[in-house]
C-alpha positions, 0 to 999 in steps of 0.5 A: 056159268051159262045155263040152258036159256043162254045156250038157247039164246046162242043157238037162236043168234047163231042161226039169225043174228038179226033176230029181234030181241023180243022174239028171242025173249019170247022163245026162251021165256024171258022179258026183252030187257032180261034177254038183252042183258043176257046177250050183252053178258054173253058178248062180254064173256066171249061166247059171242066173238063177233057178228058178221053178214054171210055174203053170197060168194056166187053173186060176188064172183068168188064161187070156186072153192079150192082146198089146198094141202100144204107140206111145209119145209120148216125152218126157225121162222117159217111159221111166222112167214107163213102166217104173214103170207096168209094174212096178206092173202084175202082169198085164204078163208081158213087155214088149219094145222093138221096131224098126219102126212100133210101139215096144213089145209087151206080153204080158198075162195077164188073167181076161177082157176087163173085166180087160184094160180095167181094165189099159188104163185104168190105163196110159193114165191114167199115161202119154201113149200115142200108140196102144195096140192089143190083140190077143187070143190065140185059141189057143196053138200053141207055148209053149216055155220051153226055149232051143235050146242043144242 
C-alpha cells in the first residue's frame, strides 16, 4: 500500500523525471537514501511503468496531429490484424476502443497531409474498414502528461 509520501514522489517524478533524488527527498521530508528506496519500490510495484523523454514534435517535423475515427468490419481475426497493423505503424501514437457509434479512435503524429494519406492507404490495404474519418487538430489547448494524483 502506498502512502501520501509515495503519491507526492510520484507526482514530482511525473512532472520531471530528471529531478534529483535529493530534491524529491527534501520536498517529501525524507532522507535521500530513503527516498531512493521508495522510488525503487514504486518501480518494482509497477506504479512507475517507464521513464521517457518527451520530444518536440515540431522540431522533428511531426507537428500535424490527426485523430482518426474508425468503424470496423469485424471478423474473427480482424482485431488481431488491426493490432498488428497499428504495431507496424509508428505514426499511430494511441488507439482507444470506444463505446457508441465509432469503434476506435487513433491519434497520429504526421509530417503533413501527404504523410497521413500514406498511413491511411497502408491501413485500408491491410484491413477491412467500414469507415475511417480524419479530424485534423488545429490547436493544442491542453497537453498534460501528469495524472491527477494530488
